[in-house]
N, C-alpha and C positions, 0 to 999 in steps of 0.2 A: 504494500500500500504506500502510495506516494505521500510525503509530508506536505501539509497545506501551510504555506507561509502567509502571514497577514498581508493584506493589501496596504498601500499607503494610507488610505482612508481609515482602515481599522487601526493602524498604528497611531495615526493622529488622534483618533477618538480615544484610544487608551491613554495617550499622553494628557489630553484635555480632561478626561474623567479623573485622572489622578491629581491634576492641578486644581480642579474644583473641590475635590474631597479633602485635600491636605494643603497646607500653606507652602506648596512646593515652589521654590524660587528659581529652580533651574529648568522650568518648562521651556524657556526660550532656547536654551542650549540643546535640549532634546529635539525641539522642532527643527533647529538648524542642522542637527545630525541627521534627522529624517530626510530633509531636503537634500543634503549632501549624498546620502545613501542612494538617492534617486537621481543623481547626476546634476543637481542644481547647486551652484556655488554662489556665495555672496559676491557682491560687486567688489572689485579690487582697487580700481583706480579713480573712480569718480564719485566717491561718497563714503561717509562713515556711518555704519549701522548704529542707529540710536533706539530702535524699538522693533519688537516682534509682536504683531497683533494677531488675534484670532477672532473670527466672527462666523455667524451662521447666516448664509444668504436667505433672503425672503422671497426671491423670485427664481424662476427656472426650475431645475430638477429639485425634488425634495431631498433632504439630507445632504445639503451641500455646505461644506466648510470652506472658509476662505482664510488663508494665512497671508499676512502682509509683512514685508521687510521694509521698514521705513529708514531712509538714509538722509543725512544732512550733506548736501553737496558743497563743493569748495566755495561757491558763491553764497553760502549760508541758506539757500532755499532748501526745501524738502521735496523728496520724491519717494514713491513707494512701488515696489515690485510685488504683485499679488499672485497667489497660486491657489487654484481651485482643486478641492478634493471631493470626489463623489464615489459612492460605493461601486466597486468593481471596475473602476477606470484608473488610468494613469493620471498623474498630476498635470493640470493644464496651467501653463505659464502665461501670465497676463502682464506683459510689460506695457508701459505707457498707459493709454486709456482703454485698452482692450477689455478690461473688466467691466467697463460701463456698457459695452455692447452686449455682454452676456447677462449681467445683473445690473439693471439701471439704477438700483438703489445706491450703488457705489459712485454715482456721478459726483465729480469734484473731489473725491477722496485722494486721488493720485498725488495732488500737490498740497494737500491740507497740512497745516502745521500741527504736529502732535503736542499733547500735554506730556512733558517729560519730567519724571522725578529723578531719574538717573540715566546715564548713558552707558553703553557697553564699553 
């Protein structure tokens, strides 16, 4: 019998369930490791990572999780790369405003200034 490996969605759900159940401060590190495991790297040259966000999309497919990597660019403006997780699918990379065409409720979030308590 072949071993069943968890999908990216299942892994993210487990990370988030643990984060909600306990005051786990390393959820961002675990999310970044999950993205890396799936071939997604952080920006290297054009921004400093300042926040990792998690939300549940309200439009489109049900059970859709959205992870955002918020960066402060050299010019001090902000930008966010977003990634969509759905059951049984690979991670969808949404650079720029692509997230808005898939989930309209994210309109304007790409350049939104975050509320930061501490940076990475």
